[in-house]
C-alpha positions as CSV (number, residue, x, y, z in Angstrom):
1,M,-141.3,-35.8,22.9
2,S,-138.3,-34.1,22.7
3,A,-135.6,-35.6,20.7
4,V,-134.0,-36.2,23.7
5,E,-137.1,-38.7,25.1
6,A,-137.3,-40.2,21.5
7,Q,-133.8,-41.2,21.6
8,L,-134.3,-42.7,25.5
9,K,-137.6,-44.6,24.1
10,A,-135.9,-45.9,20.9
11,E,-132.7,-46.9,23.3
12,Q,-135.1,-48.6,25.4
13,E,-137.0,-50.3,23.1
14,Y,-133.7,-51.5,21.2
15,Q,-132.0,-53.2,24.8
16,S,-135.3,-55.1,25.3
17,Y,-135.4,-56.5,22.0
18,R,-131.6,-57.0,22.3
19,Q,-132.2,-59.3,25.4
20,R,-135.2,-61.2,23.7
21,Q,-133.2,-61.7,20.6
22,D,-130.0,-62.8,22.9
23,R,-132.2,-65.3,24.3
24,E,-134.1,-66.8,21.6
25,Y,-131.2,-67.2,19.1
26,I,-130.4,-70.4,17.9
27,S,-127.7,-70.6,15.6
28,D,-127.2,-72.3,12.1
29,F,-125.2,-74.8,13.6
30,D,-127.0,-75.5,16.9
31,R,-130.2,-76.0,14.8
32,E,-128.0,-78.7,12.5
33,I,-126.9,-80.5,15.5
34,K,-130.4,-80.6,16.9
35,R,-131.5,-81.5,13.7
36,I,-128.6,-84.3,13.0
37,Q,-129.1,-85.5,16.8
38,G,-133.1,-85.7,16.1
39,T,-132.1,-88.1,12.9
40,H,-129.6,-90.5,15.3
41,K,-132.4,-90.7,17.6
42,Q,-135.1,-91.6,15.5
43,E,-132.5,-94.6,13.6
44,K,-131.9,-95.9,17.4
45,V,-135.9,-95.8,18.0
46,D,-136.1,-98.1,14.5
47,E,-133.3,-100.8,15.4
């Protein structure tokens, strides 16, 4: 495998990884909002 082929393969793998990462990424802010909303839903059920 030449250096050019290795570079192309690495770029393809990285692009695949980035697409999956971007799709599945949940920021700390979003995670905290979901946690807070889950807490409020439980409080409403308990009332």
